The first five atom37 places (N, CA, C, CB, O) and aatype in JSON, in Angstrom:
{
  "aatype": [12, 10, 1, 19, 10, 0, 12, 9, 10, 15, 10, 0, 0, 0, 7, 14, 0, 10, 0, 8, 15, 3, 0, 11, 17, 16, 11, 7, 14, 5, 7, 7, 8, 10, 19, 3, 0, 7, 11, 7, 11, 5, 8, 17, 6, 10, 19, 0, 5, 7, 2, 6, 10, 19, 10, 18, 19, 10, 3, 0, 3, 6, 11, 14, 9, 11, 19, 3, 15, 7, 16, 0, 16, 7, 6, 19, 10, 19, 7, 7, 11, 16, 18, 11, 19, 6, 13, 11, 14, 0, 7, 7, 2, 0, 10, 11, 0, 16, 7, 3, 13, 16, 0, 0, 11, 7, 12, 11, 19, 9, 19, 11, 16, 3, 11, 19, 7, 7, 6, 15, 13, 5, 0, 1, 10, 0, 14, 10, 2],
  "atom_mask": [
    [1, 1, 1, 1, 1],
    [1, 1, 1, 1, 1],
    [1, 1, 1, 1, 1],
    [1, 1, 1, 1, 1],
    [1, 1, 1, 1, 1],
    [1, 1, 1, 1, 1],
    [1, 1, 1, 1, 1],
    [1, 1, 1, 1, 1],
    [1, 1, 1, 1, 1],
    [1, 1, 1, 1, 1],
    [1, 1, 1, 1, 1],
    [1, 1, 1, 1, 1],
    [1, 1, 1, 1, 1],
    [1, 1, 1, 1, 1],
    [1, 1, 1, 0, 1],
    [1, 1, 1, 1, 1],
    [1, 1, 1, 1, 1],
    [1, 1, 1, 1, 1],
    [1, 1, 1, 1, 1],
    [1, 1, 1, 1, 1],
    [1, 1, 1, 1, 1],
    [1, 1, 1, 1, 1],
    [1, 1, 1, 1, 1],
    [1, 1, 1, 1, 1],
    [1, 1, 1, 1, 1],
    [1, 1, 1, 1, 1],
    [1, 1, 1, 1, 1],
    [1, 1, 1, 0, 1],
    [1, 1, 1, 1, 1],
    [1, 1, 1, 1, 1],
    [1, 1, 1, 0, 1],
    [1, 1, 1, 0, 1],
    [1, 1, 1, 1, 1],
    [1, 1, 1, 1, 1],
    [1, 1, 1, 1, 1],
    [1, 1, 1, 1, 1],
    [1, 1, 1, 1, 1],
    [1, 1, 1, 0, 1],
    [1, 1, 1, 1, 1],
    [1, 1, 1, 0, 1],
    [1, 1, 1, 1, 1],
    [1, 1, 1, 1, 1],
    [1, 1, 1, 1, 1],
    [1, 1, 1, 1, 1],
    [1, 1, 1, 1, 1],
    [1, 1, 1, 1, 1],
    [1, 1, 1, 1, 1],
    [1, 1, 1, 1, 1],
    [1, 1, 1, 1, 1],
    [1, 1, 1, 0, 1],
    [1, 1, 1, 1, 1],
    [1, 1, 1, 1, 1],
    [1, 1, 1, 1, 1],
    [1, 1, 1, 1, 1],
    [1, 1, 1, 1, 1],
    [1, 1, 1, 1, 1],
    [1, 1, 1, 1, 1],
    [1, 1, 1, 1, 1],
    [1, 1, 1, 1, 1],
    [1, 1, 1, 1, 1],
    [1, 1, 1, 1, 1],
    [1, 1, 1, 1, 1],
    [1, 1, 1, 1, 1],
    [1, 1, 1, 1, 1],
    [1, 1, 1, 1, 1],
    [1, 1, 1, 1, 1],
    [1, 1, 1, 1, 1],
    [1, 1, 1, 1, 1],
    [1, 1, 1, 1, 1],
    [1, 1, 1, 0, 1],
    [1, 1, 1, 1, 1],
    [1, 1, 1, 1, 1],
    [1, 1, 1, 1, 1],
    [1, 1, 1, 0, 1],
    [1, 1, 1, 1, 1],
    [1, 1, 1, 1, 1],
    [1, 1, 1, 1, 1],
    [1, 1, 1, 1, 1],
    [1, 1, 1, 0, 1],
    [1, 1, 1, 0, 1],
    [1, 1, 1, 1, 1],
    [1, 1, 1, 1, 1],
    [1, 1, 1, 1, 1],
    [1, 1, 1, 1, 1],
    [1, 1, 1, 1, 1],
    [1, 1, 1, 1, 1],
    [1, 1, 1, 1, 1],
    [1, 1, 1, 1, 1],
    [1, 1, 1, 1, 1],
    [1, 1, 1, 1, 1],
    [1, 1, 1, 0, 1],
    [1, 1, 1, 0, 1],
    [1, 1, 1, 1, 1],
    [1, 1, 1, 1, 1],
    [1, 1, 1, 1, 1],
    [1, 1, 1, 1, 1],
    [1, 1, 1, 1, 1],
    [1, 1, 1, 1, 1],
    [1, 1, 1, 0, 1],
    [1, 1, 1, 1, 1],
    [1, 1, 1, 1, 1],
    [1, 1, 1, 1, 1],
    [1, 1, 1, 1, 1],
    [1, 1, 1, 1, 1],
    [1, 1, 1, 1, 1],
    [1, 1, 1, 0, 1],
    [1, 1, 1, 1, 1],
    [1, 1, 1, 1, 1],
    [1, 1, 1, 1, 1],
    [1, 1, 1, 1, 1],
    [1, 1, 1, 1, 1],
    [1, 1, 1, 1, 1],
    [1, 1, 1, 1, 1],
    [1, 1, 1, 1, 1],
    [1, 1, 1, 1, 1],
    [1, 1, 1, 1, 1],
    [1, 1, 1, 0, 1],
    [1, 1, 1, 0, 1],
    [1, 1, 1, 1, 1],
    [1, 1, 1, 1, 1],
    [1, 1, 1, 1, 1],
    [1, 1, 1, 1, 1],
    [1, 1, 1, 1, 1],
    [1, 1, 1, 1, 1],
    [1, 1, 1, 1, 1],
    [1, 1, 1, 1, 1],
    [1, 1, 1, 1, 1],
    [1, 1, 1, 1, 1],
    [1, 1, 1, 1, 1]
  ],
  "atom_positions": [
    [[-16.93, 15.01, 37.55], [-15.78, 15.05, 37.39], [-14.61, 13.79, 37.64], [-15.65, 16.02, 38.04], [-13.45, 13.68, 37.24]],
    [[-15.35, 13.02, 38.37], [-14.71, 11.78, 38.63], [-14.91, 10.96, 37.07], [-15.5, 10.96, 40.07], [-13.99, 10.25, 36.67]],
    [[-15.99, 11.1, 36.35], [-16.18, 10.31, 35.32], [-15.07, 10.75, 34.46], [-17.56, 10.38, 34.73], [-14.2, 9.94, 34.15]],
    [[-15.03, 11.87, 34.08], [-13.85, 12.66, 33.34], [-12.41, 12.06, 33.64], [-13.83, 14.26, 33.83], [-11.66, 11.66, 32.74]],
    [[-12.12, 12.02, 34.84], [-10.88, 11.63, 35.36], [-10.68, 10.21, 35.13], [-10.76, 11.96, 36.75], [-9.58, 9.82, 34.77]],
    [[-11.78, 9.28, 35.34], [-11.51, 7.97, 34.95], [-11.28, 7.69, 33.57], [-12.46, 7.21, 35.33], [-10.37, 6.92, 33.25]],
    [[-12.13, 8.33, 32.61], [-11.82, 8.1, 31.17], [-10.64, 8.67, 30.83], [-12.81, 8.58, 30.28], [-10.05, 8.21, 29.85]],
    [[-10.14, 9.62, 31.45], [-8.69, 10.14, 31.0], [-7.53, 9.15, 31.49], [-8.39, 11.67, 31.67], [-6.5, 8.99, 30.84]],
    [[-7.79, 8.57, 32.6], [-6.94, 7.42, 33.03], [-6.88, 6.17, 31.96], [-7.51, 6.9, 34.44], [-5.87, 5.73, 31.42]],
    [[-8.3, 5.72, 31.81], [-8.19, 4.62, 30.94], [-7.69, 4.92, 29.7], [-9.36, 4.01, 30.76], [-7.0, 4.05, 29.17]],
    [[-7.88, 6.06, 29.06], [-7.43, 6.36, 27.56], [-5.8, 6.28, 27.92], [-8.06, 8.1, 26.83], [-5.11, 5.52, 27.25]],
    [[-5.33, 6.91, 28.76], [-3.89, 6.9, 29.02], [-3.06, 5.57, 29.25], [-3.73, 7.69, 30.15], [-1.87, 5.38, 29.0]],
    [[-4.0, 4.67, 29.81], [-3.37, 3.24, 30.18], [-3.58, 2.49, 28.81], [-4.19, 2.38, 31.58], [-2.8, 1.57, 28.57]],
    [[-4.5, 2.75, 27.95], [-4.7, 1.93, 26.61], [-3.67, 2.5, 25.45], [-6.37, 2.09, 26.05], [-3.52, 1.82, 24.44]],
    [[-3.14, 3.42, 25.56], [-2.17, 4.16, 24.73], [-1.09, 3.01, 24.42], [0.0, 0.0, 0.0], [-0.9, 2.6, 23.28]],
    [[-0.53, 2.63, 25.38], [0.84, 1.92, 24.93], [0.2, 0.44, 24.57], [2.21, 1.87, 26.33], [0.78, -0.19, 23.69]],
    [[-0.74, -0.06, 25.06], [-1.19, -1.57, 24.35], [-1.77, -1.27, 23.02], [-2.43, -2.49, 25.25], [-2.0, -2.26, 22.33]],
    [[-2.09, 0.09, 22.44], [-2.4, 0.21, 20.9], [-1.29, 0.42, 20.16], [-3.33, 1.29, 20.54], [-1.44, 0.33, 18.94]],
    [[0.17, 0.78, 20.74], [0.92, 1.49, 19.89], [1.31, 0.54, 18.81], [2.05, 2.13, 20.57], [1.41, 1.05, 17.69]],
    [[1.53, -0.63, 18.9], [1.85, -1.47, 17.96], [0.72, -2.12, 17.13], [2.58, -2.37, 18.56], [1.04, -3.17, 16.58]],
    [[-0.49, -1.69, 16.97], [-1.56, -2.15, 16.39], [-1.36, -2.04, 14.74], [-2.74, -1.39, 16.97], [-0.55, -1.25, 14.27]],
    [[-2.04, -2.75, 14.05], [-2.01, -2.52, 12.55], [-2.77, -1.24, 12.2], [-2.65, -3.75, 11.76], [-2.68, -0.82, 11.05]],
    [[-3.53, -0.57, 13.13], [-4.13, 0.55, 12.8], [-3.03, 1.92, 12.69], [-5.25, 0.7, 13.87], [-3.33, 2.98, 12.17]],
    [[-1.77, 1.63, 13.28], [-1.1, 2.92, 13.46], [0.53, 2.17, 13.11], [-1.41, 3.76, 15.27], [1.02, 1.23, 13.73]],
    [[1.1, 2.84, 12.04], [2.53, 2.46, 11.61], [3.31, 3.01, 12.69], [3.03, 3.05, 10.15], [3.17, 4.18, 13.05]],
    [[4.21, 2.12, 13.29], [5.06, 2.3, 14.26], [6.45, 2.03, 13.95], [4.67, 1.61, 15.27], [6.8, 0.86, 13.78]],
    [[7.24, 2.92, 13.86], [8.83, 2.53, 13.64], [9.47, 1.97, 14.56], [9.68, 3.55, 13.38], [9.48, 2.48, 15.68]],
    [[10.11, 0.86, 14.32], [10.83, 0.29, 15.32], [12.37, 0.62, 15.36], [0.0, 0.0, 0.0], [12.83, 1.4, 14.52]],
    [[13.19, 0.04, 16.3], [14.69, 0.74, 16.5], [15.3, 0.29, 15.28], [15.65, 0.25, 17.92], [16.38, 0.87, 15.13]],
    [[15.01, -0.58, 14.26], [15.94, -1.05, 13.06], [15.21, 0.0, 11.97], [15.84, -3.0, 12.6], [15.73, 0.03, 10.86]],
    [[14.3, 0.67, 12.14], [13.69, 1.51, 11.05], [12.68, 1.01, 10.39], [0.0, 0.0, 0.0], [12.16, 1.75, 9.56]],
    [[12.13, -0.35, 10.56], [11.19, -0.99, 10.06], [9.77, -0.88, 10.83], [0.0, 0.0, 0.0], [9.58, -0.1, 11.77]],
    [[8.81, -1.76, 10.32], [7.51, -1.5, 10.69], [7.4, -2.67, 12.05], [6.37, -1.73, 9.27], [7.73, -3.86, 12.02]],
    [[6.83, -1.89, 13.21], [7.0, -2.84, 14.42], [5.54, -3.06, 14.76], [7.92, -2.2, 15.75], [4.83, -2.06, 14.75]],
    [[5.0, -4.23, 15.04], [3.76, -4.61, 15.2], [3.54, -5.57, 16.71], [3.41, -5.36, 13.84], [4.48, -6.01, 17.37]],
    [[2.54, -5.69, 16.93], [2.43, -6.53, 18.25], [1.82, -7.78, 17.3], [1.26, -5.79, 19.74], [1.01, -7.63, 16.38]],
    [[2.37, -9.0, 17.73], [2.12, -10.35, 17.37], [1.6, -11.13, 18.54], [3.34, -10.97, 16.82], [2.34, -11.03, 19.52]],
    [[0.69, -11.77, 18.69], [0.25, -12.84, 19.55], [-0.44, -11.97, 20.73], [0.0, 0.0, 0.0], [-0.12, -12.25, 21.89]],
    [[-1.21, -11.08, 20.54], [-1.91, -10.17, 21.49], [-0.86, -9.55, 22.9], [-3.28, -11.12, 22.07], [-1.17, -9.51, 24.09]],
    [[0.37, -9.16, 22.28], [1.5, -8.53, 23.53], [2.38, -9.63, 23.7], [0.0, 0.0, 0.0], [3.31, -9.44, 24.48]],
    [[2.29, -10.83, 23.1], [3.42, -11.82, 23.61], [4.69, -11.62, 23.0], [3.07, -13.27, 23.37], [5.72, -11.99, 23.55]],
    [[4.68, -10.91, 21.6], [5.93, -10.74, 21.01], [5.4, -9.35, 20.15], [6.53, -12.2, 20.08], [4.3, -9.04, 19.68]],
    [[6.49, -8.79, 20.19], [6.75, -7.83, 18.91], [7.35, -8.01, 17.78], [7.34, -6.92, 19.15], [8.41, -8.62, 17.9]],
    [[7.04, -7.68, 16.6], [7.91, -8.0, 15.39], [8.16, -6.77, 14.64], [7.26, -9.06, 14.44], [7.34, -5.9, 14.38]],
    [[9.35, -6.81, 14.34], [10.02, -5.4, 13.31], [10.34, -6.22, 11.92], [11.85, -4.5, 14.06], [11.04, -7.22, 11.77]],
    [[9.77, -5.62, 11.17], [10.25, -6.13, 9.74], [10.94, -4.84, 9.0], [8.86, -6.74, 8.76], [10.56, -3.67, 9.04]],
    [[12.03, -5.39, 8.36], [12.85, -4.31, 7.55], [12.97, -5.04, 6.24], [14.42, -3.87, 8.22], [13.26, -6.23, 6.1]],
    [[12.68, -4.08, 5.23], [13.05, -4.49, 3.98], [14.07, -3.79, 3.13], [12.0, -4.54, 3.35], [14.27, -2.6, 3.37]],
    [[14.69, -4.31, 2.25], [15.91, -3.49, 1.38], [16.05, -4.67, 0.35], [17.62, -3.04, 2.35], [16.15, -5.87, 0.61]],
    [[16.03, -4.01, -0.92], [16.05, -4.73, -1.94], [15.21, -6.02, -2.1], [0.0, 0.0, 0.0], [13.98, -5.99, -2.06]],
    [[15.92, -7.16, -2.27], [15.05, -8.41, -2.23], [15.29, -9.18, -0.98], [15.31, -9.35, -3.44], [15.39, -10.41, -0.99]],
    [[15.39, -8.47, 0.07], [15.78, -9.03, 1.45], [14.83, -8.47, 2.57], [17.34, -8.62, 1.8], [14.62, -7.26, 2.67]],
    [[14.21, -9.44, 3.48], [13.65, -8.98, 4.62], [14.3, -9.54, 5.83], [12.29, -9.25, 4.61], [14.83, -10.65, 5.8]],
    [[14.28, -8.75, 6.93], [14.93, -9.23, 7.99], [13.51, -8.92, 9.09], [16.57, -8.38, 8.28], [12.84, -7.88, 9.08]],
    [[13.32, -9.94, 9.88], [12.15, -10.08, 10.9], [13.13, -10.23, 12.13], [10.97, -11.5, 10.63], [14.04, -11.06, 12.21]],
    [[12.7, -9.08, 13.28], [13.3, -8.95, 14.33], [12.2, -9.32, 15.36], [13.93, -7.66, 14.42], [11.07, -8.82, 15.41]],
    [[12.68, -10.24, 16.16], [11.52, -10.65, 17.18], [11.78, -10.12, 18.72], [11.4, -12.36, 17.23], [12.91, -10.16, 19.2]],
    [[10.98, -9.78, 19.22], [10.86, -8.96, 20.64], [10.03, -9.56, 21.37], [10.4, -7.53, 20.61], [9.08, -10.18, 20.88]],
    [[10.26, -9.47, 22.7], [9.21, -10.09, 23.75], [8.4, -8.78, 23.93], [9.91, -10.77, 25.34], [8.53, -7.77, 23.24]],
    [[7.48, -8.99, 25.06], [6.3, -7.74, 25.34], [7.05, -6.56, 25.85], [5.04, -8.15, 26.57], [6.5, -5.47, 25.99]],
    [[8.37, -6.79, 26.16], [9.07, -5.54, 27.07], [9.91, -5.04, 25.79], [10.21, -6.07, 28.69], [10.69, -4.13, 26.06]],
    [[9.92, -5.42, 24.54], [10.73, -5.32, 23.44], [12.19, -5.51, 23.6], [10.52, -4.15, 22.9], [13.04, -4.76, 23.12]],
    [[12.44, -6.68, 24.39], [13.73, -7.29, 24.62], [13.88, -8.48, 23.32], [13.75, -7.99, 26.3], [12.96, -9.2, 22.93]],
    [[14.99, -8.48, 22.91], [15.08, -9.59, 21.82], [14.98, -11.13, 22.28], [16.47, -9.42, 21.09], [15.46, -11.52, 23.34]],
    [[14.45, -11.79, 21.56], [14.32, -12.99, 21.85], [14.97, -13.77, 20.72], [12.97, -13.27, 22.11], [14.75, -13.57, 19.52]],
    [[15.79, -14.67, 21.21], [16.52, -15.64, 20.41], [15.91, -16.42, 19.57], [17.17, -16.4, 21.09], [15.05, -17.17, 20.04]],
    [[16.17, -16.46, 18.2], [15.22, -17.32, 17.02], [16.2, -18.07, 16.48], [14.4, -16.43, 15.74], [16.58, -17.75, 15.35]],
    [[16.85, -19.23, 17.17], [17.81, -20.09, 16.51], [17.01, -21.24, 16.35], [19.16, -20.34, 17.26], [17.66, -22.2, 15.93]],
    [[15.74, -21.46, 16.56], [14.52, -22.78, 16.25], [13.41, -22.33, 15.84], [14.02, -23.67, 17.47], [13.14, -21.14, 16.0]],
    [[12.72, -23.0, 15.35], [11.28, -22.62, 14.76], [11.35, -21.8, 13.11], [0.0, 0.0, 0.0], [12.35, -21.37, 12.54]],
    [[10.33, -21.78, 12.77], [10.26, -21.62, 11.24], [9.45, -20.37, 11.09], [9.55, -22.94, 10.42], [8.69, -20.07, 12.01]],
    [[9.53, -19.52, 9.91], [8.58, -18.74, 9.32], [8.5, -18.48, 8.05], [8.56, -17.76, 9.78], [9.47, -18.64, 7.3]],
    [[7.4, -18.05, 7.66], [7.15, -18.23, 6.1], [6.43, -16.71, 5.93], [5.99, -19.79, 5.61], [5.88, -16.07, 6.83]],
    [[6.59, -16.36, 4.7], [5.74, -15.05, 4.32], [5.57, -14.88, 3.19], [0.0, 0.0, 0.0], [6.39, -15.34, 2.39]],
    [[4.31, -14.09, 2.71], [3.83, -13.79, 1.7], [4.11, -12.27, 1.41], [2.55, -14.2, 1.76], [3.62, -11.43, 2.17]],
    [[4.77, -11.93, 0.5], [5.13, -10.33, 0.01], [4.25, -10.14, -0.92], [6.62, -9.96, -0.63], [4.23, -10.84, -1.93]],
    [[3.45, -9.23, -0.7], [2.53, -8.47, -1.84], [3.12, -7.01, -2.13], [0.84, -8.28, -1.27], [3.04, -6.03, -1.39]],
    [[3.82, -7.11, -3.55], [4.36, -5.72, -3.94], [4.17, -5.72, -5.67], [6.16, -5.52, -3.39], [4.55, -6.66, -6.37]],
    [[3.7, -4.83, -6.07], [3.52, -4.32, -7.65], [2.54, -5.34, -7.99], [0.0, 0.0, 0.0], [2.84, -6.0, -8.99]],
    [[1.54, -5.61, -7.47], [0.48, -6.32, -7.89], [1.01, -7.7, -7.93], [0.0, 0.0, 0.0], [0.44, -8.46, -8.72]],
    [[1.89, -8.13, -7.3], [2.17, -9.58, -7.2], [2.55, -10.22, -6.06], [3.05, -9.89, -7.98], [3.17, -9.55, -5.23]],
    [[2.3, -11.46, -5.81], [2.61, -12.16, -4.62], [3.58, -12.98, -4.6], [1.7, -12.79, -4.22], [3.56, -13.87, -5.45]],
    [[4.74, -12.94, -3.62], [6.03, -13.68, -3.6], [5.76, -14.65, -2.31], [7.44, -12.61, -3.44], [5.05, -14.32, -1.37]],
    [[6.36, -15.73, -2.4], [6.27, -16.68, -0.87], [7.92, -16.66, -0.71], [5.44, -18.72, -1.01], [8.78, -16.8, -1.58]],
    [[8.04, -16.43, 0.65], [9.24, -16.57, 1.29], [9.51, -17.47, 2.34], [9.51, -15.53, 1.69], [8.64, -17.71, 3.18]],
    [[10.62, -17.99, 2.39], [10.97, -18.48, 3.88], [11.89, -17.82, 4.66], [11.46, -19.76, 3.91], [12.89, -17.39, 4.07]],
    [[11.78, -17.65, 5.83], [12.73, -16.94, 6.9], [13.5, -17.84, 7.4], [12.09, -16.26, 8.06], [12.91, -18.88, 7.71]],
    [[14.83, -17.8, 7.62], [15.92, -18.56, 8.34], [16.39, -17.54, 9.44], [17.18, -19.04, 7.29], [16.33, -16.31, 9.35]],
    [[16.87, -18.26, 10.47], [17.52, -17.63, 11.77], [18.84, -17.08, 11.03], [17.86, -18.85, 13.18], [19.53, -17.74, 10.26]],
    [[19.06, -15.77, 11.41], [20.3, -14.87, 11.0], [21.02, -14.62, 12.21], [19.92, -13.45, 10.32], [21.86, -13.73, 12.1]],
    [[20.91, -15.21, 13.39], [21.8, -14.76, 14.53], [21.03, -13.86, 15.44], [0.0, 0.0, 0.0], [20.35, -12.95, 14.97]],
    [[21.1, -14.1, 16.74], [20.5, -13.31, 17.71], [18.69, -13.36, 17.63], [0.0, 0.0, 0.0], [18.02, -14.37, 17.86]],
    [[18.19, -12.16, 17.28], [16.78, -12.29, 17.45], [16.08, -12.22, 16.13], [16.26, -11.26, 18.38], [14.86, -12.12, 16.01]],
    [[16.95, -12.28, 15.13], [16.74, -11.82, 13.48], [16.35, -13.13, 12.58], [18.34, -11.11, 12.76], [17.01, -14.16, 12.73]],
    [[15.45, -13.09, 11.8], [15.23, -14.14, 10.89], [15.48, -13.25, 9.34], [13.55, -14.9, 11.17], [15.19, -12.05, 9.31]],
    [[15.97, -13.89, 8.22], [16.04, -13.19, 7.07], [15.31, -14.04, 5.83], [17.55, -12.87, 6.82], [15.46, -15.26, 5.75]],
    [[14.66, -13.43, 5.05], [14.19, -14.07, 3.89], [14.71, -13.33, 2.53], [12.65, -14.12, 3.96], [14.92, -12.13, 2.62]],
    [[14.89, -13.87, 1.48], [15.3, -13.23, 0.07], [13.96, -13.93, -0.94], [17.2, -13.83, -0.53], [13.31, -14.96, -0.79]],
    [[13.93, -12.95, -1.87], [13.06, -13.4, -2.89], [13.17, -12.69, -4.42], [0.0, 0.0, 0.0], [14.09, -11.92, -4.69]],
    [[12.29, -12.99, -5.21], [12.19, -12.43, -6.54], [11.68, -11.21, -6.47], [11.44, -13.17, -7.44], [11.45, -10.78, -7.6]],
    [[11.37, -10.38, -5.52], [10.67, -9.13, -5.31], [11.96, -7.92, -5.23], [9.68, -9.27, -3.79], [13.16, -8.15, -5.1]],
    [[11.38, -6.8, -5.35], [12.22, -5.56, -5.1], [11.34, -4.83, -3.94], [12.44, -4.56, -6.57], [10.19, -4.5, -4.24]],
    [[11.74, -4.61, -2.89], [11.06, -4.0, -1.73], [10.55, -2.37, -2.41], [12.3, -3.93, -0.23], [11.32, -1.62, -3.01]],
    [[9.35, -2.13, -2.18], [8.77, -0.63, -2.49], [7.77, -0.18, -1.65], [8.18, -0.49, -3.84], [6.96, -0.92, -1.09]],
    [[7.82, 1.1, -1.54], [6.79, 1.73, -0.81], [5.31, 1.07, -1.13], [6.84, 3.27, -1.15], [4.87, 0.89, -2.27]],
    [[4.68, 0.75, 0.05], [3.31, 0.39, -0.23], [3.14, -1.32, 0.03], [0.0, 0.0, 0.0], [2.05, -1.85, 0.23]],
    [[4.31, -1.95, -0.02], [4.42, -3.58, -0.02], [3.76, -4.07, 1.2], [5.99, -4.16, -0.01], [3.77, -3.37, 2.21]],
    [[3.25, -5.08, 1.17], [2.63, -5.74, 2.39], [3.56, -7.22, 2.6], [0.8, -6.06, 2.07], [4.21, -7.78, 1.72]],
    [[3.43, -7.6, 3.89], [3.98, -8.71, 3.96], [3.38, -9.48, 5.19], [5.38, -8.51, 3.98], [3.5, -9.0, 6.31]],
    [[2.75, -10.6, 5.0], [2.19, -11.71, 6.01], [3.36, -12.59, 6.23], [0.88, -12.62, 5.42], [4.16, -13.11, 5.45]],
    [[3.22, -12.61, 7.73], [4.54, -13.31, 8.2], [3.62, -14.46, 9.08], [5.84, -12.15, 9.25], [2.7, -14.09, 9.81]],
    [[3.92, -15.62, 8.94], [3.5, -16.64, 9.84], [4.89, -17.3, 10.5], [2.57, -17.74, 9.01], [5.92, -17.5, 9.85]],
    [[4.72, -17.59, 11.91], [5.88, -18.15, 12.62], [5.36, -19.25, 13.31], [6.6, -17.19, 13.57], [4.25, -19.25, 13.85]],
    [[6.31, -20.35, 13.29], [5.94, -21.74, 13.97], [6.92, -22.12, 14.76], [5.69, -22.88, 13.06], [7.91, -22.73, 14.33]],
    [[6.73, -21.77, 16.07], [7.56, -22.04, 17.23], [8.87, -21.27, 17.28], [7.86, -23.48, 17.28], [9.93, -21.76, 17.66]],
    [[8.69, -19.96, 16.85], [9.79, -18.83, 17.0], [9.81, -18.53, 18.35], [9.54, -17.5, 16.19], [8.71, -18.38, 18.87]],
    [[10.74, -18.41, 19.01], [10.77, -18.1, 20.45], [9.77, -18.8, 21.3], [0.0, 0.0, 0.0], [9.27, -18.28, 22.3]],
    [[9.47, -20.08, 20.85], [8.4, -20.91, 21.65], [6.96, -20.7, 21.31], [0.0, 0.0, 0.0], [6.04, -21.29, 21.87]],
    [[6.83, -19.75, 20.31], [5.26, -19.43, 20.04], [5.04, -19.44, 18.46], [4.79, -17.83, 20.68], [5.94, -19.47, 17.63]],
    [[3.88, -19.41, 18.24], [3.3, -19.33, 16.71], [2.39, -18.35, 16.6], [2.6, -20.59, 16.2], [1.36, -18.32, 17.27]],
    [[2.77, -17.39, 15.65], [1.81, -16.05, 15.47], [1.71, -15.73, 13.99], [2.44, -14.64, 16.26], [2.46, -16.34, 13.23]],
    [[0.95, -14.95, 13.56], [0.51, -14.27, 12.23], [0.44, -12.7, 12.43], [-0.97, -14.83, 11.75], [-0.23, -12.17, 13.31]],
    [[1.25, -12.0, 11.44], [0.7, -10.8, 11.67], [1.02, -10.19, 10.12], [1.36, -10.0, 13.06], [1.75, -10.81, 9.36]],
    [[0.41, -8.9, 9.76], [0.62, -8.42, 8.52], [1.53, -7.05, 8.72], [-0.81, -8.2, 7.8], [1.3, -6.26, 9.63]],
    [[2.27, -6.93, 8.07], [3.37, -5.7, 8.47], [3.65, -4.87, 6.82], [5.23, -6.58, 9.25], [3.56, -5.42, 5.72]],
    [[3.91, -3.75, 7.04], [4.1, -2.75, 5.87], [5.36, -2.31, 6.01], [3.14, -1.56, 5.8], [5.34, -1.15, 6.44]],
    [[6.44, -2.72, 5.84], [7.81, -2.24, 6.01], [8.41, -0.91, 5.67], [8.48, -3.01, 5.41], [9.35, -0.33, 6.2]],
    [[7.63, -0.55, 4.61], [8.35, 0.65, 3.93], [7.17, 1.75, 3.92], [8.96, 0.27, 2.26], [7.17, 2.6, 3.03]],
    [[6.2, 1.73, 4.9], [5.14, 3.09, 4.77], [5.69, 4.21, 5.54], [3.55, 2.82, 5.41], [5.08, 5.29, 5.59]]
  ]
}
C-alpha cells in the first residue's frame, strides 16, 4: 500500500515538471507553443502569424522576464524550406522576428538565445500545432 501511495505522489509531483516538455504541446497565455528552456530556468512561448514570430520569455514561475538585452536567432522550418531569422527586442518580455516565410500548421522553429534575461538556451517550438 505504501509503495502505491509513494508512486502516486511521485507521479503527481512530476506532472508540472513535464508540462512544458517537447513531448507535449502546451498552449501558452498568448495562444502559442509553451516550452521549458534551460531545464526550468526559463519558459518560452512562440506565437506565429503571417511572416512574423513573437517569442515571449518567462521565468520558471511564468512571470515575464524583461528582454531589452541579449540576442536570439531562429531557424524556421516550413513547407520543406528553412529560413533564418533574427529576433529583436519588442518591449517587455517579447522578441520579434520576421522572414520570407508564411506561418503554417506543422512548422517548426529552433530558437537560440544569447544572454536573453541573462541566460543562453536553445529550444525547438511548433507554434501552430
